[in-house]
C-alpha positions as CSV (number, residue, x, y, z in Angstrom):
1,X,-32.0,-1.6,-26.9
2,X,-28.1,-2.3,-25.9
3,X,-27.5,0.0,-23.2
4,X,-27.1,-3.0,-20.7
5,X,-24.6,-5.0,-23.2
6,X,-22.5,-1.8,-23.5
7,X,-22.7,-1.5,-19.2
8,X,-21.0,-5.3,-19.4
9,X,-18.5,-4.5,-22.2
10,X,-17.2,-1.0,-21.3
11,X,-16.1,-2.6,-17.7
12,X,-13.4,-4.7,-19.6
13,X,-15.4,-8.2,-18.3
14,X,-15.2,-10.3,-22.0
15,X,-12.6,-12.4,-21.5
16,X,-12.7,-13.0,-25.5
17,X,-15.1,-13.0,-28.3
18,X,-14.0,-16.8,-28.6
19,X,-16.0,-17.6,-25.3
20,X,-18.7,-15.1,-26.1
21,X,-19.3,-17.6,-29.2
22,X,-18.8,-20.5,-27.2
23,X,-21.5,-19.6,-24.9
24,X,-24.1,-18.8,-27.5
25,X,-23.4,-21.9,-29.5
26,X,-23.7,-23.9,-25.9
27,X,-26.8,-22.3,-25.2
28,X,-28.3,-22.5,-28.8
29,X,-27.8,-26.3,-28.8
30,X,-29.2,-26.8,-24.9
31,X,-32.2,-25.0,-26.5
32,X,-32.5,-27.2,-29.7
33,X,-32.1,-24.4,-31.7
34,X,-30.2,-24.1,-35.4
35,X,-27.8,-20.9,-36.3
36,X,-30.3,-20.1,-38.8
37,X,-33.3,-20.8,-36.4
38,X,-31.5,-18.4,-34.2
39,X,-30.4,-15.6,-36.8
40,X,-34.3,-15.5,-37.9
41,X,-35.4,-12.9,-39.0
42,X,-33.3,-9.9,-37.3
43,X,-29.9,-11.9,-38.5
44,X,-28.6,-13.9,-41.0
45,X,-27.0,-17.5,-39.7
46,X,-23.9,-16.8,-41.5
47,X,-23.4,-13.9,-39.0
48,X,-24.6,-16.0,-36.2
49,X,-21.9,-18.4,-37.3
50,X,-19.4,-15.9,-37.5
51,X,-20.2,-14.7,-34.1
52,X,-19.8,-18.3,-32.3
53,X,-16.9,-18.6,-34.3
54,X,-15.2,-16.0,-32.4
55,X,-14.3,-14.1,-35.9
56,X,-17.0,-11.7,-35.7
57,X,-17.7,-9.5,-32.3
58,X,-21.6,-8.9,-31.6
59,X,-22.6,-5.2,-30.9
60,X,-24.1,-4.5,-27.9
61,X,-27.5,-4.7,-29.1
62,X,-27.2,-7.9,-30.8
63,X,-25.7,-9.3,-27.5
64,X,-28.8,-8.4,-26.4
65,X,-31.2,-9.8,-28.6
66,X,-29.5,-12.9,-28.6
67,X,-29.5,-13.4,-25.1
68,X,-33.4,-12.4,-25.3
69,X,-33.8,-15.2,-28.0
70,X,-31.6,-17.8,-25.9
71,X,-34.1,-17.1,-22.7
72,X,-31.0,-16.8,-21.1
73,X,-29.0,-13.8,-19.3
74,X,-27.3,-11.1,-20.7
75,X,-24.5,-11.8,-17.9
76,X,-24.2,-15.5,-18.8
77,X,-23.5,-14.6,-22.1
78,X,-20.4,-11.8,-21.4
79,X,-18.9,-13.1,-18.6
80,X,-19.9,-17.2,-18.0
81,X,-22.2,-16.0,-15.1
82,X,-25.6,-15.7,-14.1
83,X,-26.9,-12.6,-13.1
84,X,-27.5,-13.8,-9.4
85,X,-23.9,-15.1,-9.7
86,X,-22.7,-11.8,-10.2
87,X,-24.6,-10.2,-7.8
88,X,-23.2,-12.5,-5.4
89,X,-19.7,-11.9,-6.5
90,X,-19.7,-8.0,-6.3
91,X,-21.4,-8.1,-2.7
92,X,-18.5,-10.5,-2.0
93,X,-16.2,-7.7,-3.0
94,X,-17.9,-5.4,-1.3
95,X,-17.8,-6.9,2.0
96,X,-13.6,-7.7,1.2
97,X,-13.4,-3.8,1.0
98,X,-16.0,-3.0,3.6
99,X,-13.3,-5.1,6.0
100,X,-10.1,-3.7,4.5
101,X,-11.8,0.1,5.0
102,X,-12.9,-0.6,8.7
103,X,-9.2,-2.0,9.6
104,X,-10.0,-6.0,10.0
105,X,-7.1,-6.7,7.2
106,X,-7.0,-10.6,7.9
107,X,-10.7,-10.8,7.2
108,X,-10.2,-8.4,3.9
109,X,-7.4,-10.8,2.8
110,X,-9.4,-14.4,4.1
111,X,-12.3,-12.2,2.0
112,X,-10.2,-11.6,-1.1
113,X,-8.5,-14.8,-1.5
114,X,-11.8,-17.0,-1.5
115,X,-13.1,-15.4,-4.1
116,X,-10.2,-15.8,-6.4
117,X,-9.7,-19.7,-5.0
118,X,-13.5,-20.8,-5.9
119,X,-12.9,-19.9,-9.6
120,X,-16.4,-17.3,-10.2
121,X,-13.9,-14.8,-11.2
122,X,-12.5,-16.9,-14.4
123,X,-14.2,-14.8,-16.8
124,X,-14.6,-11.5,-15.2
125,X,-11.0,-10.5,-15.6
126,X,-11.6,-7.1,-14.4
127,X,-13.2,-8.2,-11.4
128,X,-10.7,-10.5,-10.8
129,X,-7.7,-7.6,-10.9
130,X,-10.1,-5.8,-8.4
131,X,-9.8,-8.9,-6.5
132,X,-6.5,-9.3,-6.5
133,X,-5.0,-5.9,-6.1
134,X,-7.4,-5.8,-3.1
135,X,-5.6,-8.8,-2.1
136,X,-2.0,-7.4,-2.4
137,X,-3.0,-4.9,-0.2
138,X,-4.9,-6.9,2.3
139,X,-1.6,-9.3,2.4
140,X,0.8,-5.9,2.5
141,X,-1.4,-4.8,5.6
142,X,-1.0,-8.0,7.3
143,X,2.7,-7.1,7.2
144,X,3.2,-10.0,4.6
145,X,5.7,-7.8,2.2
146,X,7.1,-11.1,0.8
147,X,3.9,-12.3,-0.8
148,X,2.3,-9.1,-1.4
149,X,5.4,-8.3,-3.8
150,X,4.6,-11.8,-5.4
151,X,0.9,-10.6,-6.2
152,X,1.8,-7.2,-7.3
153,X,4.3,-8.7,-9.5
154,X,1.8,-10.6,-10.9
155,X,-0.5,-8.0,-11.8
156,X,1.8,-6.1,-13.2
157,X,3.2,-9.0,-15.6
158,X,0.3,-11.9,-15.8
159,X,-2.8,-10.0,-15.6
160,X,-5.1,-10.7,-18.8
161,X,-6.5,-7.4,-18.8
162,X,-4.3,-4.2,-19.3
163,X,-4.2,-1.7,-16.3
164,X,-5.9,1.6,-16.8
165,X,-3.2,3.9,-16.1
166,X,-4.8,4.8,-12.5
167,X,-4.2,1.0,-11.6
168,X,-1.1,1.0,-13.1
169,X,0.2,4.0,-10.8
170,X,-1.5,2.7,-7.6
171,X,0.1,-0.9,-8.1
172,X,3.5,1.0,-8.6
173,X,2.8,3.2,-5.4
174,X,2.4,-0.4,-3.5
175,X,5.1,-2.1,-5.0
176,X,7.4,0.8,-4.1
177,X,6.2,1.0,-0.7
178,X,6.5,-3.0,0.3
179,X,10.1,-3.1,-1.5
180,X,11.2,0.4,0.8
181,X,10.0,-1.2,4.0
182,X,11.3,-4.8,3.1
183,X,14.7,-2.7,2.6
184,X,15.1,-3.2,-0.8
185,X,16.1,0.6,-1.6
186,X,17.2,0.0,-5.4
187,X,13.7,-1.4,-6.5
188,X,12.1,0.9,-4.5
189,X,13.3,3.5,-6.6
190,X,13.7,1.3,-9.7
191,X,9.5,1.0,-9.8
192,X,8.3,4.4,-9.7
193,X,11.5,6.1,-12.0
194,X,10.3,3.1,-14.4
195,X,7.2,5.6,-14.8
196,X,8.6,9.3,-13.8
197,X,12.2,9.0,-14.7
198,X,11.4,8.6,-18.4
199,X,12.7,11.3,-21.1
200,X,9.3,12.6,-21.0
201,X,7.6,12.3,-17.9
202,X,3.7,11.8,-18.0
203,X,1.4,14.7,-16.8
204,X,1.5,15.5,-12.9
205,X,-1.8,14.2,-11.4
206,X,-3.2,13.5,-8.0
207,X,-2.5,9.3,-8.9
208,X,1.4,10.2,-9.9
209,X,2.0,12.8,-7.0
210,X,1.4,9.8,-4.8
211,X,4.1,7.9,-6.8
212,X,6.5,10.9,-6.4
213,X,6.0,10.8,-2.9
214,X,6.9,7.1,-2.3
215,X,9.9,8.0,-4.8
216,X,11.1,10.8,-2.3
217,X,11.3,8.6,0.5
218,X,13.0,6.2,-1.1
219,X,15.5,8.5,-2.1
220,X,15.8,9.8,1.8
221,X,16.1,6.0,2.7
222,X,18.8,5.0,0.8
223,X,20.8,8.4,2.1
224,X,20.2,10.8,-1.2
225,X,19.7,13.4,0.0
226,X,20.8,16.0,-2.3
227,X,18.5,14.0,-5.1
228,X,15.8,13.9,-2.9
229,X,15.7,17.5,-2.1
230,X,15.5,18.8,-5.6
231,X,13.3,16.4,-6.1
232,X,10.7,17.7,-3.2
233,X,11.4,21.2,-4.9
234,X,9.8,19.6,-8.4
235,X,7.0,17.9,-6.6
236,X,6.3,21.5,-4.6
237,X,6.1,23.3,-7.9
238,X,3.8,20.7,-9.3
239,X,1.6,20.7,-6.5
240,X,1.3,24.6,-6.7
241,X,0.2,23.9,-10.6
242,X,-2.3,21.2,-10.0
243,X,-3.5,22.9,-6.8
244,X,-5.8,19.6,-5.5
245,X,-5.8,18.7,-1.5
246,X,-3.9,15.5,-2.3
247,X,-1.1,16.9,-4.2
248,X,-0.3,19.8,-1.9
249,X,-0.6,17.7,1.0
250,X,1.7,14.7,-0.4
251,X,3.8,17.6,-1.5
252,X,4.4,19.4,2.2
253,X,4.9,15.8,3.8
254,X,7.8,14.9,1.2
255,X,9.1,17.9,1.8
256,X,9.2,17.9,5.5
257,X,10.8,14.3,5.8
258,X,13.3,15.7,3.8
259,X,13.9,18.7,6.0
260,X,14.0,16.6,9.1
261,X,16.7,14.1,7.3
262,X,18.5,17.2,6.3
263,X,18.6,18.7,10.1
264,X,15.9,21.7,9.2
265,X,13.7,21.1,12.1
266,X,11.7,24.1,11.9
267,X,11.5,24.1,8.2
268,X,9.9,20.5,8.5
269,X,7.7,21.7,11.5
270,X,6.3,24.2,8.5
271,X,5.7,21.9,6.1
272,X,4.2,19.3,8.3
273,X,1.6,22.0,9.5
274,X,0.4,23.3,6.0
275,X,0.1,19.2,4.8
276,X,-1.7,18.2,7.9
277,X,-4.8,21.2,7.4
278,X,-5.0,20.2,4.1
279,X,-5.5,16.8,5.0
280,X,-7.4,17.9,8.2
281,X,-10.3,19.6,5.8
282,X,-10.1,17.0,2.7
283,X,-8.5,13.6,3.7
284,X,-9.4,10.3,4.6
285,X,-9.4,9.1,8.2
286,X,-6.5,6.6,8.1
287,X,-4.0,9.3,6.2
288,X,-5.0,12.1,8.6
289,X,-3.9,9.9,11.2
290,X,-0.6,8.6,9.8
291,X,0.1,12.5,9.4
292,X,-0.9,13.5,12.9
293,X,1.7,10.6,14.1
294,X,4.4,12.1,11.5
295,X,3.5,15.7,12.6
296,X,4.1,14.5,16.7
297,X,7.2,12.3,15.5
298,X,8.9,15.7,13.8
299,X,8.0,17.8,16.9
300,X,9.4,15.6,19.0
301,X,12.6,16.1,17.0
302,X,11.9,20.0,17.0
303,X,10.4,20.7,20.2
304,X,11.1,17.9,23.4
305,X,10.2,20.3,25.9
306,X,6.6,19.8,24.8
307,X,6.0,16.1,24.7
308,X,3.4,16.2,26.9
309,X,1.6,17.6,24.1
310,X,2.7,16.0,21.5
311,X,1.7,12.6,24.1
312,X,-1.9,13.8,23.5
313,X,-1.5,14.0,19.8
314,X,-0.2,10.5,19.7
315,X,-2.8,8.9,21.9
316,X,-5.7,10.5,19.6
317,X,-3.6,9.0,16.2
318,X,-3.6,5.1,18.2
319,X,-7.1,5.1,18.8
320,X,-8.1,6.9,15.0
321,X,-5.8,3.7,13.8
322,X,-7.7,1.2,15.9
323,X,-10.5,2.6,14.0
324,X,-9.4,2.6,10.3
325,X,-8.0,0.3,8.1
326,X,-4.0,1.3,9.2
327,X,-2.0,-1.6,9.0
328,X,-0.1,-3.0,11.7
329,X,3.2,-1.3,10.9
330,X,1.3,2.0,11.4
331,X,0.0,1.1,14.5
332,X,3.0,0.1,15.6
333,X,5.5,2.9,14.6
334,X,2.7,5.0,16.7
335,X,3.3,2.8,19.7
336,X,6.8,3.4,19.4
337,X,6.4,7.1,19.4
338,X,4.1,7.3,22.2
339,X,7.1,4.8,23.6
340,X,9.7,7.8,23.0
341,X,7.2,10.3,24.8
342,X,7.1,8.9,27.6
343,X,10.5,8.4,28.0
344,X,11.1,12.0,27.6
345,X,8.7,12.3,30.4
346,X,10.8,10.1,32.6
347,X,7.8,7.4,33.0
348,X,10.1,4.3,31.6
349,X,7.3,2.6,32.8
350,X,4.7,3.0,30.2
351,X,7.4,3.3,27.7
352,X,8.4,-0.4,28.6
353,X,4.7,-1.8,28.9
354,X,4.0,-0.4,25.2
355,X,7.1,-1.6,23.9
356,X,6.7,-5.4,25.3
357,X,3.2,-5.6,23.4
358,X,5.2,-4.2,20.2
359,X,7.6,-6.6,20.3
360,X,5.2,-9.8,20.7
361,X,3.8,-8.2,17.4
362,X,7.1,-8.4,15.1
363,X,6.9,-12.2,13.9
364,X,7.5,-11.2,10.1
365,X,7.9,-7.6,10.5
366,X,10.5,-5.8,8.0
367,X,14.0,-6.6,9.9
368,X,14.8,-2.7,10.1
369,X,11.2,-2.6,12.4
370,X,12.4,-5.0,14.5
371,X,15.9,-3.8,15.0
372,X,14.4,-0.7,15.8
373,X,11.7,-1.9,18.3
374,X,14.1,-4.1,20.2
375,X,16.2,-1.2,20.4
376,X,14.0,0.8,22.2
377,X,13.0,-1.8,24.4
378,X,16.5,-1.8,25.2
379,X,16.0,1.7,25.9
380,X,13.3,1.7,28.2
381,X,14.6,-1.6,30.0
382,X,18.0,0.5,30.6
383,X,15.9,3.4,31.8
384,X,14.4,0.8,34.5
385,X,18.0,-0.2,35.7
386,X,16.9,-3.9,34.2
387,X,20.5,-4.0,32.8
388,X,20.4,-7.7,31.8
389,X,16.9,-7.6,30.0
390,X,18.3,-4.3,28.1
391,X,21.7,-5.8,26.6
392,X,19.8,-9.1,25.9
393,X,17.1,-6.9,23.7
394,X,19.9,-4.9,22.6
395,X,22.0,-7.8,21.0
396,X,18.4,-9.0,19.5
397,X,18.5,-5.6,18.0
398,X,21.7,-5.9,16.6
399,X,21.0,-9.3,15.1
400,X,18.1,-8.0,13.1
401,X,20.5,-5.0,11.8
402,X,23.0,-7.3,10.7
403,X,20.6,-8.3,8.6
404,X,19.1,-5.5,7.3
405,X,20.5,-3.6,4.1
406,X,22.6,-0.7,4.4
407,X,20.4,2.3,4.6
408,X,19.6,5.6,6.2
409,X,17.6,4.0,8.9
410,X,20.3,1.3,9.3
411,X,22.9,4.1,10.3
412,X,20.3,5.5,12.6
413,X,19.5,2.9,14.0
414,X,23.0,1.8,15.0
415,X,23.7,5.3,16.6
416,X,20.9,4.2,19.0
417,X,22.0,1.0,19.8
418,X,26.1,2.8,20.3
419,X,24.1,4.9,23.1
420,X,22.5,3.0,24.9
421,X,25.2,0.5,25.1
422,X,27.2,2.9,26.4
423,X,24.9,3.9,28.9
424,X,24.8,0.4,30.4
425,X,28.2,0.2,30.1
426,X,28.8,-2.2,27.7
427,X,31.7,0.1,26.1
428,X,32.8,-2.9,23.6
429,X,29.5,-3.2,22.2
430,X,29.3,0.4,22.2
431,X,32.1,1.5,20.1
432,X,31.5,-1.5,17.6
433,X,28.0,0.1,17.2
434,X,29.1,3.8,16.2
435,X,31.6,2.1,13.8
436,X,28.8,0.4,12.0
437,X,26.4,3.5,12.0
438,X,29.3,5.5,10.3
439,X,29.7,2.5,8.0
440,X,26.4,2.7,7.1
441,X,26.7,6.2,5.7
442,X,30.2,5.6,4.3
443,X,32.1,6.7,6.9
């Protein structure tokens, strides 16, 4: 006796011994039993009284005994729901998770929200935490970064169940990523540094490597390349020590980003190829697709003369992202890289078609992504000789940049705007954009 009760208790589903005691008391009274009658002969009536008042924690074996004597389900005593209700809740959570894995992010968001709204998870704090975390990830995947940040902060600050270390790190990874996508680089750095930046750093594992990868990208985004290089070397050393596929993939992926931003294109290619080789053997489809996209983007910089080959890679990535739980931003970045390839291949018409589709979906996306998309669309229109439309898109992109925080990404975008404005013979606006690009890197 006791194994089933131990299973429920080990999942952290008890919200408080007082609630368990209240349920026992309620069912006992419904059955017309006194405390002495419920207790006899295995327990004392004083012990039952202590349990009902919340002053004594029953063992798993006692919980099973009381459920049997009260003729009610163990899940009801532990969680306040029947076994049938528990099965329905777990099934609903499974469907929401499956929708997320299949890339149906709106459906996943709806299912998680409905689960949390109907009150069935009130007595199931661990499952409620799972649903809240799922809702946060689905909300992020839908592009609603502000709401995702609210949900993730709520998980960290208000949850009634202490998060295990793995969940704490996963929430920090998502929160840092959301802040970076939104342009709040101070918070994007602060969140992982609260875990990784103490006097005594926790022992590296795969979860902390993921967090380290987010911190590295945040350093790069705010233009702190010296710190990024130092931290990248630390991540590579930690990954080699751990020897796990995920750690090695993340470390080499991060090193590639640092190399690209430092102008070391061939070094970046080597790191991405190492990361891709490991991920191809061990990784999940979504991460592999994103990594292939990163690979193609690096090679577009390092070997633009091979654009046709990178186009084939990106078309494969596009298909893989469509069949995975990739969020809209992943798919948009792939479409934008395909547009850049088409421009390299002197095919502005398909580039413009892709960018028009991307721009139709920009509402609610981060300002820097909106800016990059508008500027790239303006560039494709300029290549087609549609100067007036190009000027309008470039102006819309500049407005987005003005609303964006000053980062290294912003500097790149202003430089792109300046070059395209110069090409369409708008020298005054071009000079202004060059000045803003310099200002974004402190010059």
